[in-house]
VOPAGU-2260 file (C-alpha; in pm, 1 decimal, decimal comma):
REM VOPAGU-2260
SITE   aa  ch    i         X         Y         Z
SITE  UNK   A    0    9478,1   10786,4    8978,0
SITE  UNK   A    1    9850,0   10777,6    9055,1
SITE  UNK   A    2    9906,7   11085,8    8839,3
SITE  UNK   A    3    9624,0   11263,8    9019,2
SITE  UNK   A    4    9779,5   11170,4    9354,1
SITE  UNK   A    5   10113,1   11315,6    9242,6
SITE  UNK   A    6    9947,9   11644,7    9147,5
SITE  UNK   A    7    9764,1   11663,4    9480,1
SITE  UNK   A    8   10083,3   11575,3    9672,2
SITE  UNK   A    9   10279,5   11849,2    9493,3
SITE  UNK   A   10    9998,3   12099,1    9548,5
SITE  UNK   A   11    9963,6   12006,9    9916,5
SITE  UNK   A   12   10331,3   12086,6    9975,2
SITE  UNK   A   13   10295,4   12440,3    9839,4
SITE  UNK   A   14   10270,0   12738,9   10070,5
SITE  UNK   A   15    9897,3   12808,4   10133,6
SITE  UNK   A   16    9926,2   13138,5    9944,7
SITE  UNK   A   17   10003,1   12935,7    9630,7
SITE  UNK   A   18    9718,3   12683,1    9660,4
SITE  UNK   A   19    9493,9   12872,0    9415,2
SITE  UNK   A   20    9182,3   12810,3    9622,3
SITE  UNK   A   21    8936,1   13047,4    9786,0
SITE  UNK   A   22    9038,7   13195,6   10121,9
SITE  UNK   A   23    8760,4   12990,1   10283,1
SITE  UNK   A   24    8896,0   12668,7   10133,8
SITE  UNK   A   25    9250,8   12754,3   10242,1
SITE  UNK   A   26    9123,3   12814,7   10594,0
SITE  UNK   A   27    8945,1   12478,8   10606,9
SITE  UNK   A   28    9248,4   12294,2   10469,4
SITE  UNK   A   29    9473,0   12456,5   10729,8
SITE  UNK   A   30    9217,8   12383,5   11002,9
SITE  UNK   A   31    9196,1   12014,1   10911,9
SITE  UNK   A   32    9574,3   11980,8   10916,0
SITE  UNK   A   33    9675,1   12197,1   11212,8
SITE  UNK   A   34    9383,0   12257,0   11450,7
SITE  UNK   A   35    9436,7   12128,4   11805,5
SITE  UNK   A   36    9134,7   11897,2   11804,9
SITE  UNK   A   37    8990,3   11813,1   12147,1
SITE  UNK   A   38    8897,0   11460,5   12046,3
SITE  UNK   A   39    8897,1   11289,9   11706,2
SITE  UNK   A   40    9139,4   11444,0   11456,4
SITE  UNK   A   41    9060,5   11368,9   11089,0
SITE  UNK   A   42    9276,4   11082,2   10958,5
SITE  UNK   A   43    9526,6   11160,1   10684,4
SITE  UNK   A   44    9321,6   10958,0   10434,6
SITE  UNK   A   45    9011,7   11165,6   10515,4
SITE  UNK   A   46    9196,3   11492,7   10462,0
SITE  UNK   A   47    9355,4   11351,5   10146,0
SITE  UNK   A   48    9013,4   11256,4   10005,6
SITE  UNK   A   49    8879,3   11607,1   10070,8
SITE  UNK   A   50    9194,7   11761,6    9925,5
SITE  UNK   A   51    9152,5   11555,8    9608,4
SITE  UNK   A   52    8794,5   11675,6    9557,7
SITE  UNK   A   53    8906,6   12033,3    9627,9
SITE  UNK   A   54    9199,6   12004,7    9386,4
SITE  UNK   A   55    8974,6   11869,6    9111,6
SITE  UNK   A   56    8722,2   12148,9    9166,9
SITE  UNK   A   57    8928,7   12458,3    9239,5
SITE  UNK   A   58    9283,5   12391,3    9118,7
SITE  UNK   A   59    9268,8   12152,0    8822,1
SITE  UNK   A   60    9077,9   12392,5    8593,3
SITE  UNK   A   61    9369,7   12637,3    8622,9
SITE  UNK   A   62    9644,0   12414,2    8478,4
SITE  UNK   A   63    9702,3   12223,0    8157,3
SITE  UNK   A   64    9764,9   11895,9    8344,4
SITE  UNK   A   65    9455,9   11948,8    8559,5
SITE  UNK   A   66    9238,1   12024,6    8257,9
SITE  UNK   A   67    9363,1   11706,9    8091,3
SITE  UNK   A   68    9259,4   11500,7    8394,8
SITE  UNK   A   69    8920,4   11672,6    8407,8
SITE  UNK   A   70    8868,6   11610,3    8035,1
SITE  UNK   A   71    8948,7   11242,2    8085,3
SITE  UNK   A   72    8705,2   11215,6    8376,4
SITE  UNK   A   73    8437,6   11393,9    8174,4
SITE  UNK   A   74    8479,2   11163,2    7874,4
SITE  UNK   A   75    8460,1   10851,1    8092,8
SITE  UNK   A   76    8149,5   10991,4    8261,8
SITE  UNK   A   77    7991,3   11073,5    7927,9
SITE  UNK   A   78    8025,9   10708,0    7823,9
SITE  UNK   A   79    7908,9   10557,4    8153,0
SITE  UNK   A   80    7658,8   10818,6    8275,9
SITE  UNK   A   81    7526,8   11038,5    7994,2
SITE  UNK   A   82    7401,4   11364,0    8144,2
SITE  UNK   A   83    7524,7   11285,6    8496,3
SITE  UNK   A   84    7880,7   11369,0    8589,8
SITE  UNK   A   85    7999,2   11171,9    8891,2
SITE  UNK   A   86    8326,3   11143,3    9077,9
SITE  UNK   A   87    8392,3   10875,7    9335,7
SITE  UNK   A   88    8630,0   10875,1    9628,2
SITE  UNK   A   89    8716,2   10524,1    9741,0
SITE  UNK   A   90    8787,9   10472,6   10109,8
SITE  UNK   A   91    8824,9   10144,3   10292,2
SITE  UNK   A   92    8568,1   10017,9   10539,1
SITE  UNK   A   93    8622,7   10200,6   10866,7
SITE  UNK   A   94    8817,0   10486,0   10705,6
SITE  UNK   A   95    8553,4   10739,9   10803,2
SITE  UNK   A   96    8352,8   10818,1   10492,4
SITE  UNK   A   97    8094,2   11008,8   10696,1
SITE  UNK   A   98    8366,1   11245,9   10815,5
SITE  UNK   A   99    8476,9   11299,8   10454,4
SITE  UNK   A  100    8116,9   11372,6   10354,4
SITE  UNK   A  101    8094,1   11627,5   10636,2
SITE  UNK   A  102    8420,4   11789,7   10526,2
SITE  UNK   A  103    8299,3   11815,0   10165,5
SITE  UNK   A  104    7958,5   11949,4   10267,5
SITE  UNK   A  105    8125,9   12211,2   10487,2
SITE  UNK   A  106    8369,5   12314,3   10212,4
SITE  UNK   A  107    8098,2   12343,0    9948,9
SITE  UNK   A  108    7845,2   12515,9   10175,6
SITE  UNK   A  109    8079,1   12774,6   10324,2
SITE  UNK   A  110    8201,7   12869,7    9978,1
SITE  UNK   A  111    7846,1   12873,4    9835,9
SITE  UNK   A  112    7723,5   13100,2   10115,4
SITE  UNK   A  113    8015,9   13338,9   10087,1
SITE  UNK   A  114    8027,4   13327,8    9704,8
SITE  UNK   A  115    7659,6   13323,2    9618,0
SITE  UNK   A  116    7719,5   13393,9    9247,9
SITE  UNK   A  117    7953,3   13096,6    9202,1
SITE  UNK   A  118    7842,6   12801,2    8991,2
SITE  UNK   A  119    8119,2   12584,4    9139,5
SITE  UNK   A  120    7980,5   12560,6    9492,4
SITE  UNK   A  121    7649,8   12434,8    9630,4
SITE  UNK   A  122    7471,0   12431,4    9961,9
SITE  UNK   A  123    7222,9   12164,9    9850,2
SITE  UNK   A  124    7299,6   11795,5    9902,0
SITE  UNK   A  125    7115,9   11469,6    9841,5
SITE  UNK   A  126    7260,6   11174,8   10030,7
SITE  UNK   A  127    7126,0   10831,8    9941,3
SITE  UNK   A  128    7203,7   10563,0   10197,6
SITE  UNK   A  129    7183,8   10190,5   10122,8
SITE  UNK   A  130    6940,3   10127,1   10408,4
SITE  UNK   A  131    6761,4   10268,6   10711,1
SITE  UNK   A  132    7038,3   10191,5   10962,0
SITE  UNK   A  133    7301,1   10383,9   10768,7
SITE  UNK   A  134    7049,6   10660,1   10691,8
SITE  UNK   A  135    7004,8   10706,4   11066,3
SITE  UNK   A  136    7382,5   10708,6   11125,2
SITE  UNK   A  137    7422,3   10983,7   10864,7
SITE  UNK   A  138    7206,7   11226,2   11064,3
SITE  UNK   A  139    7536,4   11364,7   11202,0
SITE  UNK   A  140    7572,2   11536,2   10863,0
SITE  UNK   A  141    7278,1   11762,3   10947,4
SITE  UNK   A  142    7419,0   12083,4   11098,4
SITE  UNK   A  143    7132,7   12103,8   11351,2
SITE  UNK   A  144    7180,9   11746,5   11480,5
SITE  UNK   A  145    7294,4   11736,2   11845,5
SITE  UNK   A  146    7590,9   11519,4   11741,1
SITE  UNK   A  147    7669,5   11714,9   11423,4
SITE  UNK   A  148    8023,4   11641,2   11304,9
SITE  UNK   A  149    8080,4   12003,8   11208,9
SITE  UNK   A  150    8067,8   12116,9   11569,8
SITE  UNK   A  151    8120,9   11800,7   11776,7
SITE  UNK   A  152    8422,8   11685,6   11575,6
SITE  UNK   A  153    8539,4   12044,3   11521,9
SITE  UNK   A  154    8550,4   12000,1   11143,3
SITE  UNK   A  155    8466,8   12367,4   11094,5
SITE  UNK   A  156    8616,2   12670,6   11268,9
SITE  UNK   A  157    8362,3   12812,9   11514,0
SITE  UNK   A  158    8311,9   13136,0   11319,2
SITE  UNK   A  159    8218,8   12936,8   11004,5
SITE  UNK   A  160    7954,0   12717,4   11171,8
SITE  UNK   A  161    7675,1   12962,8   11093,9
SITE  UNK   A  162    7752,1   12928,8   10721,2
SITE  UNK   A  163    7729,5   12548,6   10745,2
SITE  UNK   A  164    7386,5   12587,4   10908,1
SITE  UNK   A  165    7264,4   12720,0   10571,5
SITE  UNK   A  166    7320,6   12383,8   10401,3
SITE  UNK   A  167    7013,5   12208,5   10265,1
SITE  UNK   A  168    7069,3   11836,8   10318,0
SITE  UNK   A  169    6826,6   11558,2   10233,7
SITE  UNK   A  170    6923,0   11214,6   10362,1
SITE  UNK   A  171    6715,7   10927,6   10229,7
SITE  UNK   A  172    6756,6   10557,7   10178,6
SITE  UNK   A  173    6789,7   10384,7    9844,0
SITE  UNK   A  174    6455,2   10206,6    9874,8
SITE  UNK   A  175    6264,1   10532,0    9929,3
């Protein structure tokens, strides 16, 4: 994890032209860091979590060190979850995991819509909550919700909101 953090830190400090991500991803990253938010600005840890997922997806496959990390993650997954590759981002209670989920959904969806032939990006999401109360709180991840984080928290530039509306999101609870 510390090695991964070092790679992401080094990558973050590069000029955006050197990030090796899609133009849409670069735009979102810049937006999350520099937009003049009217209300709640994403916390550094939220942006860092999204950056880590982005680095693992878009940047790591392009370098020897990144491929080594991905190979390690794949081998650990193969042992623990045969046939199901999973990555986890650990954030403390109160760190804003819902915001991170919204950021990741936006990043994936916008890229999937604008790069429809890509196998890296998706606009389909299954979110499994531990109970009904949290399931209800997660409704803000639905782009058409009146309190949608994409618009209300300005997580997506206005001209990209229509792309986020094309996400297919199913939110259910574990018991269902």
